[in-house]
C-alpha positions as CSV (number, residue, x, y, z in Angstrom):
1,M,151.3,175.5,166.7
2,T,153.4,173.4,169.1
3,R,152.5,169.9,170.1
4,R,151.7,170.9,173.7
5,L,149.2,173.5,172.5
6,A,147.6,170.9,170.2
7,I,147.4,168.4,173.1
8,T,145.8,171.0,175.3
9,I,143.2,171.9,172.8
10,G,142.5,168.3,172.1
11,I,142.0,167.6,175.8
12,D,139.7,170.6,176.2
13,I,137.6,169.4,173.2
14,L,137.5,165.8,174.6
15,L,136.3,167.0,178.0
16,L,133.5,169.1,176.4
17,L,132.4,166.1,174.3
18,E,132.5,163.9,177.4
19,L,130.4,166.4,179.3
20,G,127.8,166.6,176.5
21,F,127.7,162.8,176.2
22,V,127.2,162.2,179.9
23,M,124.5,164.9,180.1
24,F,122.7,163.2,177.2
25,I,122.9,159.9,179.0
26,C,121.6,161.4,182.3
27,H,118.8,163.4,180.7
28,G,115.5,162.4,182.2
29,K,116.8,160.1,184.9
30,G,115.2,162.0,187.7
31,E,116.7,161.4,191.1
32,E,119.4,159.0,189.6
33,M,120.8,161.8,187.5
34,V,123.4,163.1,190.0
35,T,124.7,159.6,190.9
36,L,124.8,158.5,187.2
37,F,126.5,161.7,186.2
38,L,129.2,161.4,188.9
39,A,129.7,157.7,188.2
40,T,130.1,158.3,184.5
41,F,131.8,161.7,184.1
42,L,134.4,161.6,186.8
43,P,136.2,158.4,185.6
44,L,136.1,159.6,182.0
45,S,137.4,163.1,182.8
46,I,140.1,161.8,185.2
47,L,141.3,159.3,182.5
48,T,141.4,162.1,179.9
49,L,143.4,164.4,182.1
50,L,145.9,161.7,183.1
51,V,146.4,160.7,179.4
52,G,146.8,164.3,178.5
53,R,149.3,164.9,181.2
54,W,151.3,161.8,180.1
55,L,151.2,163.0,176.5
56,K,152.4,166.5,177.5
57,R,155.3,165.0,179.4
58,R,156.2,162.6,176.6
59,C,156.3,165.2,173.9
60,G,158.2,167.8,175.9
61,D,158.8,171.1,174.0
62,Q,159.0,169.5,170.5
63,P,157.6,171.6,167.7
């Protein structure tokens, strides 16, 4: 397995964990759920994607 594939799989797993964590936090918040979800999930996911992109560029095609 190449490093790029491992990074991609890691990013996918992190995004799923973040989604589950944020849904757990937002559960039962009523009308605040959408605002809390967007305020929490978007920054986390953007940060995860940017770090993943940086890691992919940094490792290149190294095995």
